[in-house]
C-alpha positions as CSV (number, residue, x, y, z in Angstrom):
1,M,16.4,3.8,-1.6
2,T,15.2,3.2,2.0
3,S,12.4,1.3,3.1
4,W,10.4,3.9,4.2
5,Q,10.3,5.3,0.7
6,L,9.5,1.9,-0.9
7,V,6.6,1.5,1.5
8,R,5.1,4.9,0.3
9,M,5.7,3.8,-3.3
10,I,3.8,0.2,-2.8
11,G,1.1,1.7,-0.8
12,G,0.6,4.4,-3.4
13,T,0.8,1.9,-6.4
14,F,-1.5,-0.6,-4.4
15,I,-4.1,1.9,-3.6
16,L,-4.5,3.3,-7.6
17,L,-4.6,-0.2,-9.1
18,S,-7.3,-1.3,-6.4
19,L,-9.1,1.7,-7.3
20,A,-9.0,1.2,-11.1
21,L,-9.9,-2.4,-10.8
22,G,-12.6,-1.2,-8.4
23,V,-14.4,1.7,-9.7
24,E,-17.3,1.5,-12.4
25,G,-16.1,4.1,-14.6
26,S,-12.9,2.7,-14.9
27,P,-11.5,1.4,-18.0
28,I,-9.9,-1.9,-16.4
29,F,-12.6,-2.2,-13.9
30,H,-12.9,-5.9,-12.6
31,S,-15.2,-6.0,-9.6
32,S,-15.9,-3.4,-6.6
33,N,-14.8,-5.8,-4.0
34,W,-11.4,-4.1,-5.1
35,L,-12.4,-1.4,-3.0
36,W,-11.8,-3.6,0.0
37,F,-8.3,-4.0,-0.5
38,T,-8.1,-0.1,-1.1
39,A,-9.6,-0.1,2.3
40,F,-7.1,-2.2,3.8
41,V,-3.9,-0.5,2.3
42,G,-5.4,2.8,4.1
43,V,-6.1,1.2,7.2
44,N,-2.4,-0.1,7.2
45,L,-0.7,2.8,6.6
46,L,-3.0,4.7,9.2
47,Q,-2.2,2.1,11.6
48,S,1.6,2.6,10.7
49,G,1.5,6.3,11.6
50,F,0.3,5.8,15.1
51,T,2.3,2.7,16.1
52,K,5.6,3.4,14.1
53,W,5.4,-0.3,12.5
54,C,4.4,-1.1,9.5
55,L,4.5,-5.0,8.0
56,M,5.6,-4.0,4.9
57,E,8.5,-1.7,5.9
58,T,9.5,-5.3,7.7
59,I,9.5,-7.2,4.4
60,M,11.3,-4.9,2.6
61,R,14.0,-4.8,5.1
62,K,14.3,-8.0,4.9
63,L,14.5,-8.4,1.1
64,G,17.7,-5.9,1.8
65,A,16.5,-2.2,1.9
66,R,18.1,0.0,4.2
67,A,16.1,1.5,6.8
68,G,14.6,5.0,6.5
69,N,14.7,7.6,8.9
């Protein structure tokens, strides 16, 4: 699996989990403050689209993931 695939899978997981923890109608609701984490992940994904640099991808490469195209 390539680093860009891992970044998208981790980003999607973080967004879904933080939404589940931050939305009051969720059965695992904890606090609406989790929505800040959702926004943080979304902004980082948007930023990586403009700059072509993503911290999570750098971390994944250092952990041994193959570089993606």
